[in-house]
C-alpha positions in Angstrom: 0.3 0.3 0.3 1.2 3.8 -1.0 2.9 5.4 2.6 0.1 8.2 1.7 -2.8 6.5 1.4 -4.6 7.2 5.0 -6.2 3.7 7.7 -9.8 5.2 8.1 -10.2 3.9 12.0 -6.8 2.4 11.4 -8.6 -0.6 9.4 -6.2 -2.8 7.0 -8.1 -4.6 4.5 -5.2 -6.5 4.0 -4.4 -7.5 7.7 -8.0 -7.5 8.6 -8.5 -10.4 5.8 -5.9 -12.6 6.4 -7.3 -13.4 9.8 -10.8 -13.9 8.6 -9.8 -16.4 5.9 -7.1 -18.3 8.6 -10.1 -18.4 11.2 -12.2 -19.4 8.4 -15.2 -16.6 9.3 -16.6 -13.4 7.3 -16.2 -10.4 8.5 -17.9 -8.2 10.8 -17.0 -4.7 11.0 -17.3 -3.3 14.9 -16.0 0.1 13.4 -20.1 0.3 11.5 -22.3 -2.5 13.2 -24.9 -3.9 11.6 -27.4 -1.9 14.0 -30.0 0.7 13.7 -27.4 3.5 15.0 -25.5 2.8 11.9 -28.6 3.5 9.8 -29.9 6.8 11.7 -28.9 9.0 14.6 -32.1 11.0 14.4 -35.4 9.2 14.2 -35.5 5.1 13.8 -36.3 2.5 11.0 -39.3 3.0 9.1 -39.6 -0.3 9.3 -38.0 -3.9 10.2 -34.6 -3.6 8.8 -32.5 -7.0 8.1 -28.9 -7.0 7.5 -28.1 -9.3 4.7 -25.0 -10.5 3.1 -25.4 -10.4 -1.0 -25.1 -14.2 -0.7 -28.4 -14.0 0.8 -30.1 -12.1 -1.4 -28.9 -14.3 -4.7 -27.0 -16.8 -5.7 -24.3 -15.4 -8.3 -23.2 -12.2 -6.6 -20.7 -10.4 -8.1 -19.3 -6.8 -7.2 -19.2 -5.8 -11.0 -21.6 -7.5 -13.8 -20.1 -6.8 -17.4 -18.2 -3.8 -16.5 -19.3 -0.2 -14.8 -21.8 2.1 -16.2 -23.8 5.0 -15.2 -27.0 2.7 -15.6 -25.9 0.6 -13.0 -27.2 3.1 -10.5 -30.5 3.6 -9.0 -31.2 5.8 -5.7 -32.7 4.1 -2.9 -35.2 5.5 -0.2 -32.6 8.2 1.3 -32.0 11.5 -0.1 -28.9 11.4 -1.3 -29.5 12.2 -5.4 -26.2 14.4 -5.0 -23.8 11.2 -4.5 -25.7 8.8 -6.7 -25.6 11.4 -9.6 -21.6 11.6 -8.7 -21.3 7.8 -8.9 -22.9 8.3 -12.3 -19.6 10.5 -13.3 -17.4 8.7 -11.9 -18.5 5.5 -13.7 -17.9 6.6 -17.2 -14.6 7.5 -16.7 -12.2 4.3 -15.8 -9.3 6.2 -14.4 -11.0 7.6 -11.8 -13.1 4.8 -10.6 -10.4 1.9 -10.5 -8.7 4.6 -7.7 -11.6 4.6 -5.7 -13.2 0.4 -6.5 -9.1 -0.2 -5.3 -8.2 -3.7 -7.1 -11.6 -4.4 -7.9 -10.7 -7.5 -9.5 -9.3 -9.2 -6.2 -12.2 -7.9 -4.1 -14.2 -10.0 -7.0 -15.7 -13.1 -5.9 -14.6 -16.2 -7.2 -16.8 -19.2 -7.6 -13.5 -21.1 -7.8 -12.3 -20.4 -4.2 -15.1 -19.6 -2.2 -12.9 -20.5 0.7 -10.8 -17.2 -0.1 -14.2 -15.0 0.7 -14.2 -12.9 3.6 -17.5 -10.7 3.8 -14.6 -7.8 3.6 -14.3 -4.8 0.8 -12.3 -1.6 0.5 -13.0 1.7 -1.2 -10.9 4.8 -1.2 -11.9 8.3 -0.8 -10.2 12.3 -1.4 -10.7 13.3 2.0 -8.6 17.0 2.3 -5.7 16.0 0.5 -5.1 12.8 0.8 -6.8 9.0 0.1 -7.8 7.4 2.8 -8.8 3.8 2.6 -12.3 2.6 4.4 -13.0 -1.1 5.5 -17.1 -2.6 5.5 -18.5 -5.4 5.9 -20.8 -6.8 3.1 -24.1 -6.9 5.2 -26.2 -4.1 3.3 -29.2 -3.4 5.0 -32.5 -5.0 3.1 -36.4 -4.6 4.0 -38.8 -7.6 2.5 -35.4 -9.2 1.1 -34.8 -5.7 -0.9 -32.1 -3.5 -0.7 -32.9 -0.2 0.8 -30.6 1.8 -0.9 -28.5 2.7 -3.6 -29.0 -0.4 -5.7 -27.7 -1.7 -9.1 -30.5 -2.5 -12.2 -28.7 -6.1 -12.5 -30.1 -7.9 -8.6 -26.7 -10.0 -8.3 -24.8 -6.7 -8.8 -23.4 -5.3 -5.6 -20.7 -2.7 -6.0 -22.7 0.6 -5.7 -24.2 -0.7 -2.6 -21.1 -1.7 -1.1 -19.3 1.7 -2.1 -23.1 3.6 -0.3 -22.2 1.7 2.8 -18.2 2.9 2.8 -19.4 6.5 2.1 -21.9 6.3 4.8 -19.4 5.2 7.3 -17.3 7.7 6.1 -19.7 9.8 7.7 -20.9 8.1 10.6 -24.3 6.9 9.1 -26.3 6.7 5.9 -28.5 9.3 7.2 -26.1 12.1 7.6 -25.8 11.8 3.4 -29.2 12.7 3.1 -29.1 16.2 1.7 -26.0 17.1 0.2 -23.6 19.0 -3.0 -22.6 16.8 -5.6 -19.7 18.9 -6.1 -18.6 17.4 -2.6 -18.6 13.9 -3.4 -16.7 14.4 -6.8 -14.3 15.7 -4.7 -14.1 12.9 -2.8 -13.9 10.1 -6.1 -11.0 11.9 -7.4 -9.7 15.1 -5.6 -10.8 16.7 -8.3 -11.0 20.9 -8.0 -14.7 22.1 -8.4 -16.0 25.4 -9.5 -19.9 25.9 -8.8 -21.6 28.4 -10.9 -25.1 30.1 -11.0 -26.4 30.1 -15.0 -29.4 32.8 -13.8 -26.3 35.2 -12.5 -24.1 35.3 -15.6 -25.5 35.8 -19.1 -25.6 31.9 -19.8 -29.3 32.0 -21.1 -29.3 35.0 -23.3 -25.7 35.4 -24.8 -24.6 33.3 -27.2 -21.2 34.1 -26.8 -21.2 33.5 -23.2 -23.2 29.8 -24.0 -20.2 28.8 -26.5 -17.6 29.3 -24.2 -19.4 27.9 -21.6 -20.1 24.4 -24.0 -16.2 24.5 -25.0 -15.4 24.7 -21.3 -17.1 22.1 -20.0 -16.5 19.5 -23.4 -12.8 20.5 -22.4 -13.4 19.1 -18.6 -15.4 16.2 -19.7 -13.0 15.1 -22.5 -10.6 15.6 -20.1 -11.6 12.8 -16.9 -13.3 16.2 -15.1 -16.6 15.4 -13.7 -19.8 17.6 -13.8 -23.4 17.5 -12.5 -26.3 20.2 -12.3 -29.7 21.3 -10.4 -32.6 23.8 -10.7 -32.3 25.4 -7.9 -35.7 25.9 -5.5 -37.3 28.4 -5.0 -39.4 27.4 -1.6 -39.2 24.1 0.1 -42.8 23.4 -1.1 -40.5 23.2 -4.9 -38.3 20.0 -3.5 -38.8 17.1 -5.7 -41.8 18.7 -8.1 -41.3 17.7 -11.5 -42.0 20.6 -14.5 -43.4 20.5 -17.2 -41.2 19.4 -19.4 -40.0 16.5 -17.0 -37.5 18.2 -14.8 -37.2 17.2 -11.0 -36.5 20.5 -9.1 -34.0 20.5 -6.2 -32.9 17.3 -7.4 -29.1 16.4 -8.9 -28.5 15.4 -12.4 -24.9 14.0 -13.6 -23.5 14.9 -17.0 -23.1 11.7 -19.0 -21.5 13.2 -22.4 -20.9 16.7 -24.0 -20.7 16.4 -27.8 -21.3 18.4 -31.3 -23.6 16.9 -32.9 -23.9 16.4 -36.8 -27.0 17.1 -38.5 -27.9 15.5 -41.3 -25.6 13.8 -44.4 -21.8 15.1 -45.1 -21.4 15.6 -48.4 -18.9 14.2 -50.0 -17.7 17.3 -51.5 -17.9 19.5 -48.8 -16.6 19.0 -45.2 -19.0 21.4 -44.0 -22.1 20.3 -42.2 -24.5 22.1 -39.1 -23.6 20.9 -35.9 -25.5 21.1 -32.8 -24.2 21.6 -29.1 -25.8 18.9 -27.2 -25.3 17.5 -23.5 -26.8 13.7 -21.9 -27.7 14.2 -18.6 -29.0 10.9 -16.4 -31.4 11.1 -13.1 -30.3 9.2 -10.5 -33.8 7.1 -9.8 -32.9 5.7 -13.1 -36.8 7.6 -15.0 -38.5 10.4 -15.6 -36.6 12.1 -18.0 -36.7 15.3 -19.6 -40.1 15.8 -22.4 -38.8 19.1 -24.9 -36.6 19.1 -27.3 -34.2 16.0 -28.3 -35.6 14.1 -25.9 -35.3 9.8 -26.8 -38.6 9.5 -29.2 -38.4 13.0 -30.4 -38.8 13.7 -34.5 -35.7 16.0 -33.8 -33.6 12.6 -34.0 -35.1 12.1 -37.6 -32.5 14.9 -38.6 -29.4 12.7 -37.8 -28.1 9.8 -39.3 -27.5 6.3 -37.8 -23.9 6.1 -37.9 -24.1 9.8 -35.8 -26.5 8.1 -33.3 -24.0 5.2 -32.8 -21.7 7.5 -32.5 -22.8 9.4 -29.4 -24.4 5.9 -28.2 -28.1 7.3 -28.1 -30.7 4.7 -26.5 -34.3 5.1 -26.7 -35.4 3.3 -22.6 -36.9 4.9 -20.1 -33.5 4.5 -18.5 -33.3 8.1 -16.6 -31.1 9.4 -19.3 -31.3 11.8 -21.9 -30.2 14.7 -24.5 -30.8 18.0 -24.4 -29.7 21.2 -26.8 -27.4 22.9 -24.6 -29.2 26.1 -24.9 -32.1 24.4 -23.4 -29.9 23.0 -21.3 -29.1 26.5 -19.8 -32.2 28.1 -19.9 -33.8 25.0 -17.4 -31.1 24.4 -15.1 -29.5 27.1 -12.8 -26.7 25.2 -10.5 -23.7 23.3 -12.6 -20.9 21.7 -10.6 -17.7 21.1 -12.5 -15.0 19.4 -10.8 -11.9 20.0 -13.1 -9.2 17.0 -13.1 -6.4 19.5 -13.2 -3.3 17.8 -15.0 0.1 17.7 -13.5 1.5 15.0 -15.2 4.9 15.8 -17.3 4.5 13.5 -19.8 0.6 14.1 -21.4 -0.3 15.9 -24.7 -2.1 18.7 -22.8 -1.0 21.4 -20.2 1.0 20.7 -17.5 0.1 22.5 -14.3 2.5 23.1 -11.3 0.4 22.3 -7.8 1.4 23.2 -4.5 -0.9 22.0 -1.4 -0.8 23.5 1.9 -2.4 21.7 4.9 -3.5 24.6 7.2 -6.4 24.9 9.7 -7.9 27.9 11.9 -7.5 27.8 15.7 -8.3 30.1 18.4 -5.8 31.8 20.7 -5.7 34.6 23.5 -2.6 35.9 22.5 -3.3 38.0 19.0 0.0 36.4 17.6 -1.1 33.0 18.0 -4.3 33.6 16.8 -4.8 32.0 13.3 -9.1 32.6 13.5 -9.4 36.4 13.1 -12.7 35.8 10.7 -13.1 38.0 7.1 -11.7 41.1 5.9 -14.7 43.2 8.0 -13.4 42.1 11.1 -10.3 44.8 10.7 -8.6 44.5 14.0 -8.4 40.2 13.7 -8.2 39.8 10.0 -4.2 40.1 9.8 -4.7 36.8 12.4 -5.4 34.2 10.1 -2.8 31.9 8.8 -0.9 33.6 5.4 1.1 31.7 2.8 3.1 33.3 0.3 3.7 32.8 -3.3 5.5 33.8 -6.5 4.4 34.8 -10.2 7.3 34.2 -12.0 6.3 35.1 -15.9 5.1 38.3 -16.8 1.7 36.8 -16.3 0.2 34.1 -15.0 -3.7 32.0 -14.6 -3.9 30.7 -10.9 -6.3 28.4 -9.7 -6.9 28.3 -6.3 -9.2 26.2 -4.2 -9.5 26.2 -0.6 -11.6 23.2 0.9 -12.4 23.2 4.4 -12.9 19.9 6.5 -16.2 18.2 5.6 -18.5 19.0 8.6 -21.2 16.1 8.2 -19.7 13.6 10.5 -20.4 15.9 13.4 -24.7 15.6 12.4 -24.9 13.3 15.0 -24.0 15.9 17.6 -26.2 19.0 16.0 -23.6 20.2 14.1 -22.8 19.4 10.6 -23.0 22.7 8.8 -20.4 23.9 6.5 -18.6 27.1 7.7 -19.1 29.9 5.4 -15.0 30.4 3.8 -13.2 32.2 1.4 -9.9 33.9 0.8 -8.1 36.7 0.1 -4.8 37.6 -2.1 -2.9 40.5 -1.8 0.1 41.4 -3.7 3.6 42.3 -1.3 6.5 43.6 -1.6 9.2 41.5 -3.9 11.5 40.7 -0.6 8.7 39.9 2.1 9.6 36.5 4.6 7.3 37.8 7.3 3.8 37.6 8.4 1.8 40.8 7.4 0.5 42.7 10.7 -0.3 46.0 9.0 -1.9 46.3 5.3 -0.5 49.7 4.5 1.3 49.3 0.4 0.0 45.9 0.0 -2.7 45.8 -2.7 -5.9 43.7 -2.7 -5.9 41.7 -5.8 -9.0 39.4 -5.7 -11.4 37.6 -3.4 -13.4 34.6 -3.5 -16.7 34.2 -3.2 -17.6 33.8 0.8 -20.1 30.8 1.0 -20.9 28.2 3.6 -20.0 25.4 0.7 -17.3 22.9 1.3 -14.7 24.1 -1.3 -14.3 27.5 -2.9 -12.7 28.1 -5.8 -11.5 31.2 -8.0 -9.0 31.4 -11.3 -7.0 34.8 -11.8 -4.6 35.9 -13.8 -1.4 37.7 -11.6 0.9 39.8 -13.0 4.7 39.2 -12.0 5.4 39.4 -8.3 4.9 38.5 -4.9 1.4 37.5 -3.3 -0.1 36.7 -0.2 -3.3 34.3 0.0 -5.5 34.8 3.7 -7.6 31.9 3.8 -10.2 33.0 6.5 -13.8 31.5 7.6 -16.2 34.4 7.7 -16.5 34.5 11.9 -13.5 34.9 13.8 -13.4 32.1 16.3 -14.1 29.6 13.9 -12.0 26.1 14.6 -11.3 23.6 11.6 -9.2 22.3 8.8 -8.5 23.2 5.7 -6.6 22.3 2.7 -5.1 24.8 0.2 -4.2 24.1 -3.3 -2.5 26.6 -5.9 -2.2 25.3 -9.5 0.5 28.1 -11.3 2.1 27.5 -15.0 5.2 27.8 -13.5 6.4 26.6 -9.9 4.9 28.9 -7.4 7.0 27.9 -4.1 3.9 28.4 -2.3 4.2 28.7 1.8 3.1 29.8 4.8 4.8 32.2 6.8 5.4 31.4 10.1 7.3 34.2 11.4 6.3 37.5 12.4 9.4 39.0 12.9 13.0 37.7 12.5 13.4 35.7 15.6 15.9 36.5 18.6 19.1 34.4 18.8 22.8 34.6 19.9 24.5 35.5 16.2 22.1 38.5 15.9 22.6 40.0 19.2 26.3 39.7 18.5 25.5 40.9 14.9 22.8 43.1 15.7 19.0 42.7 15.6 16.5 44.7 13.3 16.1 47.9 15.2 13.8 50.0 12.0 11.4 48.0 9.5 11.0 50.5 6.4 8.6 49.8 3.3 9.4 51.4 -0.1 7.5 51.7 -3.1 8.8 52.7 -6.2 6.0 54.0 -8.6 7.3 55.1 -11.9 10.6 56.5 -13.0 10.1 59.0 -16.1 12.4 61.2 -18.3 14.8 58.4 -19.5 16.2 59.6 -22.5 16.3 57.1 -25.7 19.1 54.7 -26.4 18.7 55.7 -30.4 16.2 55.8 -32.4 14.7 52.4 -32.1 13.5 53.0 -29.0 13.8 53.9 -24.8 15.5 52.5 -22.8 15.2 49.0 -20.8 14.8 50.1 -17.4 14.9 47.8 -14.0 15.0 48.6 -10.6 17.3 47.3 -7.9 16.6 48.3 -4.1 19.8 48.3 -1.8 19.6 48.6 1.5 22.2 47.4 4.2 23.5 43.6 2.6 20.3 43.3 1.5 19.2 43.6 -2.5 15.8 43.4 -4.9 15.8 43.3 -8.3 12.7 44.0 -10.7 11.7 42.7 -14.1 13.0 44.9 -16.5 10.6 47.1 -19.0 10.6 47.1 -22.6 11.7 50.3 -24.5 10.7 53.0 -22.9 11.2 56.1 -21.0 8.7 56.1 -18.4 7.9 53.0 -17.2 5.2 52.0 -14.1 7.0 49.6 -11.5 4.7 49.4 -8.8 8.0 47.9 -7.2 7.7 47.1 -3.4 9.9 45.9 -1.0 10.6 45.6 2.8 13.9 46.1 5.0 14.8 45.7 9.0 17.1 47.7 9.0 19.8 47.5 12.0 21.6 50.8 11.2 18.6 53.3 10.3 21.2 56.1 9.5 22.6 54.3 6.4 20.5 55.3 3.5 18.5 53.0 1.3 19.7 53.3 -2.7 17.7 52.8 -5.6 19.2 52.5 -8.7 17.9 52.3 -12.2 19.5 50.3 -14.7 19.3 49.8 -18.4 19.2 46.2 -19.6 21.3 45.4 -22.2 22.8 42.4 -24.2 26.5 42.3 -22.8 26.1 44.8 -19.9 23.6 46.6 -18.0 24.5 50.1 -17.8 23.5 52.2 -14.5 21.3 55.3 -15.1 21.5 56.5 -11.8 20.3 56.3 -8.6 18.4 57.6 -5.7 19.7 57.8 -2.1 17.6 57.8 0.7 18.4 58.8 4.0 16.8 59.0 7.5 13.0 59.7 8.0 10.8 61.8 4.9 9.3 64.1 5.6 5.8 62.7 5.4 6.1 59.3 4.7 2.4 58.8 3.6 3.2 60.5 0.1 4.6 60.0 -3.0 7.9 61.4 -3.4 9.5 62.9 -6.4 13.4 62.7 -6.5 16.1 63.3 -9.4 18.1 60.5 -10.0 21.3 60.5 -8.7 25.4 59.1 -10.7 28.0 57.1 -8.7 28.6 60.5 -6.5 25.2 61.2 -5.4 25.6 64.1 -8.1 22.4 64.9 -10.7 22.8 62.3 -13.6 23.3 64.5 -16.2 23.8 62.2 -19.4 20.7 60.5 -18.6 18.1 62.5 -16.5 15.4 61.3 -15.0 12.6 61.5 -12.1 11.3 58.5 -9.7 8.5 58.5 -7.9 8.7 56.7 -4.1 6.9 55.9 -1.3 8.4 55.2 1.8 6.7 53.7 5.3 8.8 53.4 8.2 7.9 52.1 11.5 10.3 51.7 14.8 7.7 49.1 16.1 8.9 45.6 14.1 5.1 44.1 15.2 3.7 46.5 12.2 5.7 44.3 9.7 
């Protein structure tokens, strides 16, 4: 077993199975016993429940019959359509379900060696950054000889019922699965990064361009192994499971099982052009109740499609809960969609490869402000910066960052009367290029992005960021919340995401001998202007170097300009506050860079809150004659290092 796989309840499948085979007995799970409290925590079963093993329900039980299909799943007497919809998405992705139903061939019933069967199974779920293995016995809840909950349309196939039991064990009971978010289950099955879209807030219903962008995005996600689900959000509780005129169920999760461009009519031998229609295929976890609008199973629209094209897209005409819709109708009838993106981090791939960083963290309470890590959202001005802080670098001129923040699932606490997700989100600030310590005061830091704050398990954000250093601050909405979380960052080039642990430099014997910082100074160089052109080919290629004592920070170079906006920030911990800070302007050349001039800042500025316009000086501190120019600087200084 991989060392990265965690054992739920410390139960080892291999050890338990060997023990059962050796003693010739079937496994009975003490951690999830065949009792009523494994079913419900707030009420009693609706009737007499009998826990039966598959062998007691049919003569030839099998884990999987003729492969896995989305049609294998039928929701039982439990409000977990969100889970069943996610299972339907999982069933059509071979690479994913084989990670969840681990070593499925070795778990299968062996007719030739019945003595090797021990009534034990194991499944894996992605829980807060780790694959977690859950062991169960094969006793399933039944009434009148029939499975109560999720079951297959083939009587002797049990993978869906056993998977559901393992998932129920993970959260304490079957009742804990009543109501949920399909996106959460998709993450648990794959480790995907989920994005939740509200189709009513965008222009997806009326704007063809926005519809096309969304369709192409979903097509890419589906083709690259991602998972997609959607639903019709409720306006009131009275709408729960109400059926629309077109046969769709409100407050009910549907799985997306295909996204296709459908070719209409026959393609001409003389031309490759043909009319194409954006289509999407859905599945109702109930295994019935289908869309009754255009392009439903028996509609006349399918007469416009050739037999070969119908075969290519896998069209079936049956009351099996699966149906096609045009993407336009889909956008008009459904209003929420969960997109589970499998972000490619493999270097051996024809698709874009992302660099991934994962950080595990926690919001925790402490009476000491320097140790407290649960400060609440940005509205809580006094405590906000007490939250965990993570720094990362964008090293390209600009890079698309994909960020997800996932809190620990609270579902397991439903037995205690809790179990609701906390409202979470995060802020991103552009900070000094050399920032290595926690932010204690927002002075020069620029807020560049804010995620949605909502009570879902995972918050997602895509943002194109210019080159520089950034700090992510994940928060709960209210201060004082205690919970764990996982922060994931995907970029094109390595971001070196890491936590800022220290508030200020540590006091050591060496720092006492060599001098401990006495002052903090923050510098922002806004722009440099008035640079003479090198020749007729264009302006200079300026970049900045800021020096303070033995510290040095360099900016990226800009190309062919006489007036460059840098907005470059740096922070310096100074042992000698009288030693000047030097800001140099260089011209980048192929062989040897040229110093254009420098500014020396000594002592405290008269008004540190204002931008200062200073003349460039030469190496001797005299006004630079050959390359005159002006530099705009903002300086904030303090003797209190806690304002870092």
